C-alpha positions in Angstrom: -1.3 33.7 -21.2 1.6 32.8 -18.5 0.0 29.4 -18.5 0.3 29.3 -22.0 3.9 30.0 -22.1 5.0 28.1 -19.4 3.5 24.8 -21.5 5.2 25.7 -24.1 8.7 25.6 -23.2 7.9 22.3 -21.3 6.8 21.0 -25.1 10.3 21.9 -25.7 11.5 21.0 -23.2 10.2 18.0 -22.6 8.9 16.9 -27.0 5.3 16.7 -27.7 4.9 13.0 -26.4 6.1 13.6 -23.4 3.3 16.5 -22.0 -0.9 15.9 -22.2 -3.1 18.7 -21.6 -5.7 17.1 -23.3 -9.1 17.7 -21.2 -10.1 14.2 -20.9 -7.0 12.8 -19.9 -6.8 15.6 -17.6 -10.4 15.5 -16.2 -9.0 11.5 -15.5 -6.3 12.8 -13.5 -8.5 14.8 -11.6 -10.4 11.5 -10.5 -10.0 9.8 -7.2 -12.6 7.1 -4.8 -13.6 9.9 -3.3 -15.0 13.6 -4.1 -12.1 15.8 -4.6 -12.3 19.8 -6.8 -8.3 20.4 -7.6 -7.6 21.0 -11.3 -4.4 19.6 -12.9 -2.7 22.2 -16.1 -0.8 19.6 -17.7 1.2 16.0 -17.1 4.7 15.5 -17.5 6.7 12.6 -18.4 10.3 13.3 -18.1 12.4 10.6 -18.9 16.2 11.6 -17.2 17.0 12.9 -14.4 18.8 15.7 -16.7 15.4 16.7 -17.8 13.3 16.5 -14.5 15.9 19.2 -13.2 15.1 21.6 -16.0 11.4 20.9 -15.0 11.8 21.6 -11.8 13.9 24.5 -12.6 11.5 25.6 -15.0 8.8 25.2 -12.5 10.2 27.6 -10.0 10.5 30.2 -12.4 7.5 30.1 -13.1 6.7 29.4 -8.7 4.4 27.2 -10.4 3.0 23.8 -8.1 4.4 20.5 -9.2 3.3 17.2 -8.0 5.0 14.0 -8.6 3.6 10.8 -9.0 5.6 6.8 -10.1 2.6 5.1 -11.6 -0.5 7.6 -9.6 -2.7 3.8 -8.7 -2.9 4.7 -5.2 -6.5 4.0 -5.0 -8.0 4.6 -1.6 -6.1 7.3 -0.9 -5.7 10.5 -3.7 -4.7 8.2 -7.0 -2.8 11.3 -9.3 -4.3 14.0 -7.5 -2.9 17.0 -6.6 -3.5 18.4 -2.8 -3.8 22.3 -5.0 -5.4 23.0 -7.7 -4.0 24.0 -11.2 -1.3 22.1 -10.4 1.5 20.0 -13.2 1.3 16.3 -12.3 5.1 15.3 -13.4 4.5 11.5 -13.8 8.1 9.2 -13.3 6.4 6.2 -15.1 8.9 6.8 -17.7 12.1 6.3 -15.0 11.3 2.3 -15.7 15.0 0.6 -15.2 16.3 -2.0 -12.8 19.8 -0.6 -12.2 21.3 -3.0 -10.7 21.1 -6.7 -9.3 22.7 -8.9 -6.7 21.5 -12.6 -6.9 24.0 -13.1 -3.5 23.2 -10.2 -1.0 19.9 -10.3 -2.1 18.8 -6.6 -3.6 18.0 -4.2 -7.0 18.1 -0.6 -7.5 15.1 0.5 -9.4 14.0 3.4 -10.6 10.4 5.1 -9.6 8.4 3.7 -12.6 9.5 -0.1 -12.0 5.8 -1.8 -11.3 5.9 -5.5 -8.9 5.2 -7.3 -12.5 8.3 -5.6 -13.9 10.7 -6.8 -11.2 8.4 -10.0 -10.8 9.8 -10.9 -14.7 13.3 -9.8 -14.6 13.6 -12.3 -11.9 12.1 -14.9 -13.4 14.5 -14.0 -16.9 17.3 -14.2 -14.4 16.1 -17.7 -13.0 15.8 -15.6 -9.6 15.9 -17.3 -6.4 14.6 -13.6 -4.9 10.7 -13.1 -3.4 9.0 -9.8 -3.7 6.8 -8.8 -0.8 2.9 -8.7 -2.7 1.3 -6.1 -3.1 -2.5 -6.2 -3.2 -2.3 -3.0 -4.9 -2.5 -3.1 -9.2 0.6 -5.3 -10.3 1.5 -2.3 -12.8 2.0 0.0 -10.0 5.3 1.4 -8.2 8.2 -0.2 -6.3 9.5 2.9 -5.0 5.9 4.9 -5.0 4.6 1.9 -2.4 7.3 2.2 -0.3 7.7 5.9 0.2 4.0 6.1 1.2 5.3 3.2 4.0 2.8 1.3 2.5 2.9 -2.3 3.9 3.1 -6.2 2.6 3.1 -9.7 3.3 6.1 -12.0 4.8 8.9 -10.9 7.4 9.9 -7.9 4.2 6.6 -6.7 4.7 7.3 -3.5 6.2 8.9 -1.9 2.6 10.5 1.1 3.7 12.3 -0.9 6.9 13.6 -3.0 3.5 15.3 -0.3 0.9 18.5 1.7 1.3 20.4 4.3 -1.4 18.3 6.7 -1.8 19.0 8.9 -4.9 17.0 12.4 -4.9 16.3 15.2 -6.6 15.6 18.7 -4.9 13.4 21.7 -6.7 16.8 23.3 -7.4 19.0 20.7 -8.8 21.0 19.6 -6.5 20.4 15.2 -6.0 21.3 13.7 -2.5 22.2 9.9 -2.3 21.3 8.3 1.2 23.3 6.4 3.2 26.9 5.4 1.9 25.9 7.0 -1.9 27.0 10.4 -1.0 30.7 8.8 -1.0 30.5 7.4 -4.9 32.6 4.2 -3.9 31.6 2.7 -0.9 31.0 -1.3 -1.4 28.0 -0.7 1.6 26.2 1.5 -0.2 23.5 -1.0 -1.1 23.6 -3.5 1.5 23.5 -0.8 4.7 20.5 1.7 6.2 22.4 3.6 7.7 25.8 5.6 6.2 27.4 7.5 8.7 26.3 10.2 10.8 22.5 11.7 11.1 20.0 9.1 8.4 18.5 10.8 5.9 16.5 8.2 4.1 12.6 9.1 6.3 12.4 12.6 5.4 12.2 11.7 2.1 9.5 8.8 2.7 5.7 10.3 3.2 7.1 13.8 2.5 7.1 16.7 -0.3 11.2 18.1 0.0 12.0 15.7 -2.7 11.6 14.3 -5.6 12.7 10.3 -5.4 15.0 9.0 -8.4 16.3 5.8 -7.4 16.6 3.2 -4.6 17.7 0.0 -3.3 15.5 -2.2 -2.3 16.0 -5.5 -0.2 14.4 -8.6 -1.4 13.6 -12.1 0.5 15.9 -15.3 -0.4 13.6 -18.5 -0.8 12.8 -20.5 2.0 14.2 -24.0 2.2 10.9 -24.5 3.3 8.2 -22.0 3.9 5.1 -23.4 6.1 2.0 -21.0 6.2 -0.4 -21.7 8.4 -4.6 -20.4 8.4 -6.2 -20.8 11.4 -10.3 -19.6 11.7 -11.9 -17.1 14.8 -15.7 -17.7 14.5 -16.7 -14.6 15.8 -15.0 -10.8 17.4 -15.5 -12.0 20.7 -12.6 -14.5 20.3 -10.3 -12.0 18.3 -8.8 -10.3 21.8 -7.5 -13.8 23.2 -6.1 -14.2 19.9 -4.7 -11.1 19.9 -2.9 -11.3 23.5 -1.2 -14.7 22.2 0.2 -14.1 19.3 2.0 -10.7 21.1 3.5 -13.7 23.4 4.0 -15.5 21.2 6.1 -12.8 18.4 7.7 -11.5 21.7 8.9 -14.7 22.6 10.4 -15.2 19.0 8.3 -18.1 18.0 6.7 -16.0 15.5 7.7 -13.2 12.6 5.9 -10.3 12.1 4.4 -9.4 9.4 1.1 -11.5 10.1 -2.0 -10.7 9.3 -5.6 -11.1 10.7 -8.5 -10.6 8.4 -12.9 -10.3 8.4 -14.6 -11.8 6.1 -15.6 -9.0 4.7 -11.9 -8.1 3.0 -12.6 -11.4 1.1 -15.7 -12.0 0.6 -15.8 -8.1 -0.9 -12.8 -9.7 -3.5 -14.8 -12.0 -4.7 -18.3 -11.4 -5.2 -19.8 -7.4 -6.0 -23.1 -6.5 -2.8 -26.1 -8.7 -3.8 -28.6 -6.0 -4.5 -31.6 -8.0 -5.3 -31.7 -10.0 -2.3 -30.6 -7.1 -0.3 -30.4 -3.1 1.0 -27.4 -2.1 2.3 -29.5 1.3 4.2 -32.1 -2.3 6.0 -30.1 -5.5 5.9 -27.1 -6.5 8.5 -23.8 -7.3 6.9 -23.6 -10.4 8.5 -26.7 -11.5 7.2 -25.0 -10.7 3.5 -21.6 -12.2 4.6 -23.6 -15.8 5.2 -25.6 -15.7 2.5 -22.8 -14.4 -0.3 -20.5 -17.3 1.3 -22.9 -20.1 1.2 -23.7 -19.3 -2.9 -19.5 -19.2 -3.4 -19.4 -22.2 -1.2 -16.9 -20.8 1.4 -18.3 -21.0 4.7 -16.3 -23.7 5.8 -13.2 -22.2 4.7 -13.6 -18.7 5.3 -14.8 -17.6 9.3 -15.6 -14.2 10.6 -11.5 -13.5 11.7 -9.1 -15.7 9.8 -5.6 -15.2 10.1 -1.9 -16.0 8.7 1.3 -17.1 9.9 4.6 -17.7 7.9 7.8 -20.0 8.8 10.2 -20.1 7.0 12.2 -23.1 7.9 15.0 -25.7 7.1 13.5 -28.7 6.8 10.2 -30.6 7.2 10.9 -31.4 10.7 11.8 -28.3 12.3 9.0 -26.2 10.1 6.5 -28.7 12.1 7.9 -28.3 15.5 7.2 -24.7 15.2 3.9 -25.6 13.8 2.9 -27.7 17.2 3.9 -24.8 19.3 1.9 -22.3 17.7 -0.7 -25.0 17.5 -1.1 -25.7 20.5 -0.6 -21.7 22.2 -4.3 -20.9 19.8 -6.3 -24.1 19.5 -8.7 -23.3 22.2 -9.2 -19.7 20.5 -9.4 -20.8 17.4 -12.4 -22.1 15.6 -9.6 -24.4 12.9 -6.2 -24.4 12.0 -4.4 -25.5 8.9 -1.0 -26.0 7.2 0.2 -25.5 4.0 3.7 -26.5 3.2 5.8 -25.8 0.7 9.4 -27.4 -0.4 12.5 -24.8 -1.8 11.8 -26.4 -5.3 8.2 -25.9 -5.4 8.3 -21.9 -4.5 10.5 -22.2 -7.4 8.7 -24.6 -10.0 5.6 -21.6 -9.0 7.4 -18.7 -9.6 8.0 -19.6 -13.0 5.3 -21.2 -14.5 2.2 -19.4 -12.6 2.3 -17.9 -16.2 2.2 -20.4 -18.3 -1.6 -21.1 -19.4 -0.8 -24.9 -19.0 -0.4 -24.7 -15.6 -2.3 -25.6 -12.9 -0.9 -25.6 -9.4 -2.8 -27.3 -7.3 -6.7 -28.7 -6.6 -5.6 -27.5 -2.8 -7.6 -23.5 -2.8 -6.6 -22.6 0.3 -3.1 -23.2 -0.6 -3.7 -21.7 -4.2 -4.7 -18.7 -1.6 -2.0 -18.3 0.6 0.8 -19.4 -2.0 0.7 -16.8 -4.4 0.8 -13.9 -2.0 3.3 -15.3 -0.1 6.0 -16.2 -2.4 5.7 -12.6 -4.5 3.0 -13.8 -7.6 1.8 -9.8 -8.6 -2.2 -10.1 -9.5 -5.1 -8.0 -9.6 -7.9 -10.0 -7.5 -7.7 -7.5 -4.4 -8.9 -4.4 -6.7 -12.0 -5.7 -7.0 -13.3 -4.6 -3.4 -12.9 -1.4 -4.9 -16.3 -2.9 -7.4 -18.0 -4.0 -4.1 -21.1 -1.2 -4.2 -21.2 -1.2 -8.0 -24.1 -2.2 -9.7 -22.3 -2.9 -13.1 -20.2 -5.9 -13.5 -16.4 -5.9 -12.6 -14.6 -4.7 -16.1 -11.9 -6.9 -17.2 -9.1 -3.8 -17.0 -10.0 -2.4 -13.9 -9.6 1.2 -13.3 -11.2 2.7 -10.2 -11.1 5.9 -10.9 -12.1 6.0 -14.2 -14.8 3.8 -13.3 -16.1 5.9 -10.4 -15.4 3.4 -8.0 -15.8 5.0 -4.0 -13.1 3.2 -1.4 -11.3 5.1 1.4 -8.5 3.8 3.5 -8.5 4.5 7.4 -5.3 3.2 9.3 -4.1 3.1 13.1 -1.4 1.9 14.6 -2.7 -0.1 17.5 -0.1 -0.7 20.2 -0.5 -4.8 20.3 -2.5 -5.6 23.1 -6.1 -7.2 23.3 -7.9 -3.7 25.1 -7.0 -1.3 22.4 -7.4 -4.0 19.5 -11.1 -4.4 20.5 -11.6 -0.8 21.4 -10.1 -0.1 17.8 -12.4 -2.5 16.2 -15.2 -1.6 18.2 -15.0 2.0 16.8 -14.3 1.1 13.2 -17.1 -1.4 12.8 -19.9 1.0 14.7 -19.1 3.8 12.8 -18.9 2.4 9.0 -22.3 0.5 10.5 -23.8 3.8 11.0 -23.7 5.3 8.0 -24.7 2.3 6.3 -21.6 0.9 4.9 -18.9 -2.4 5.4 -16.3 -2.9 7.4 -13.6 -4.7 5.7 -11.0 -5.0 8.4 -7.3 -6.1 8.3 -4.6 -6.2 10.8 -1.3 -6.3 9.8 1.3 -7.2 12.7 4.4 -5.2 11.7 6.3 -5.5 14.9 5.6 -7.2 18.6 4.2 -4.2 19.7 2.0 -2.4 17.5 -0.6 -3.4 14.9 -1.3 -1.1 12.2 -5.1 -2.1 11.2 -6.3 -1.3 7.6 -9.9 -0.6 7.2 -12.1 0.4 4.0 -15.1 1.3 3.3 -16.1 1.0 -0.2 -19.5 2.3 -2.5 -20.5 3.4 -5.9 -19.3 7.0 -6.3 -22.3 7.2 -9.0 -24.4 8.2 -5.8 -24.0 11.5 -4.9 -25.6 10.6 -1.2 -22.8 8.3 -0.8 -20.2 10.0 -2.1 -20.5 12.7 0.8 -22.1 10.5 3.8 -18.8 8.3 3.1 -16.5 11.5 3.5 -18.6 12.1 6.5 -17.7 8.5 7.6 -14.4 9.2 7.4 -14.3 12.4 9.2 -16.0 10.7 11.5 -13.7 7.5 12.4 -10.7 9.6 12.4 -11.6 11.8 14.7 -12.8 9.4 17.4 -9.7 7.5 16.6 -7.8 10.1 17.4 -9.9 11.2 20.6 -9.1 8.1 21.7 -5.2 8.7 20.9 -5.2 6.1 17.6 -3.3 7.9 14.6 -3.1 6.6 11.5 0.3 4.9 10.2 -0.7 6.4 6.5 -2.7 9.0 5.4 -5.3 10.1 2.3 -5.3 13.3 0.8 -8.4 13.8 2.0 -6.5 13.3 5.9 -3.8 15.8 5.3 -6.6 18.2 3.8 -8.3 17.8 7.2 -5.3 17.8 9.8 -3.9 21.0 7.6 -7.2 22.8 8.6 -6.6 21.8 12.1 -2.7 22.8 12.1 -1.1 24.0 15.2 1.0 27.4 15.2 3.0 26.5 17.7 3.8 22.6 17.7 7.4 22.5 17.4 7.3 19.2 15.1 5.1 21.1 12.5 7.6 24.0 12.9 10.7 22.1 12.2 9.0 20.6 9.5 8.8 24.1 7.6 11.8 24.7 8.4 13.7 21.8 6.6 11.3 22.6 3.6 12.3 26.4 3.8 15.7 24.6 3.1 15.2 22.1 0.5 12.0 23.7 -1.1 12.0 27.3 -0.7 9.3 28.4 -2.9 7.2 25.5 -2.1 6.4 23.8 -5.7 6.5 19.9 -4.9 3.7 18.6 -3.6 2.7 21.3 -1.1 0.5 20.0 1.3 1.1 16.4 1.2 1.8 15.2 4.8 3.9 17.9 5.9 1.0 20.1 5.5 3.6 23.1 4.6 
């Protein structure tokens, strides 16, 4: 009775079209890429901050849990599914305005519903020379949502949350906070300076449940006069530690700039082909034999090796770029199988950006160039989503939806010191454990700074196979337990990881207790996404 009364009040507040309670829609919202049991009461779509405020106050009066999402494309991390059952999802996809844009200073201010594709199209319409740091998720995923979860992109602006400022947040009691210089209202530097003056609070609303972020300013990279992309191959894992050592030294000396990337062949091949069940059995056959066959059948045996690396160079001229390239090549040539260089001028980059989606446009016959260039100049695509279908036996649909199609996928994301010993140990832990459970370890190393590397590993399975669904969760728990035992913790968690951490919560931990005090101030009834990261 109480629930029905609340939903009727939400209907009065939002209108019939902005509240969804149909069982089939709610059932899909309760699906993610691993087993969950939480139920959703309704999905509501506020259209402006005043309505959102009323939604928060109404939920507070009923002491009902609200779970905010931006677009809900958080595949492999939990998608839309709340951490507590009988929650109401607040879908902010109708907060979809690009509020401000400055070409000279390289920023945009966006709401949570603005997608990577929407911003890309907006920049093209304005003949902009600004570049988005690309995502490996859906073109329809949220810029704000990805940044708040501290997602990683490509290139020198890959650390998204490090390149944002001017957050607007609404608290559970309806109070609106603006971070940095935003609280002054008339500051000229609100959108170009992160810290403001006094304590900086932006980070309190990243990977947290203290409030609902309703806008954010994001800094974008200007198109360089010259962009060079280095691609190199490492034949086997034994050579990888030496390459890591060299890259750290080059990075500390300033010759290469984070972020640069290394990834294994599984990461690439699983986005192109599905597991060849007609020739192999994942419970019996080695992944090396599977990769060998698939690379041969795709004709990429000479293109993709066991491990592969990318480095981007922004420069003022071809000569400038060549000097830097030769120094990098000299440093790593003895440890790698081959090195290739893709060189692109500003003119070609801008032409590629403007004509990419035209049906009569072909960028180049150079497959390597096409593969690299789209990523580093921020052209949205959905190629990476295909890896969620790696273990599915049916064909990949044109319109992919890993939740709907019961694709199994979960991410393992430890941060590791930038040393060959630590990287070697973590990769061994991941590979050995994943293979023990008869899955395939898809791994990439994102060198985020001169001192740390974020490892982004995943396993994929078919959720229609109940035994694999359970086995995958056991594999995930096993890996994280071993990593944590050795001092390696995740930079980004799944909802499953958050639940496990809550079970092991230490009531004497002063950090957790500090967060609890902050939560009690911002959201004393604990109605906003309880359990999300802060474990409250």
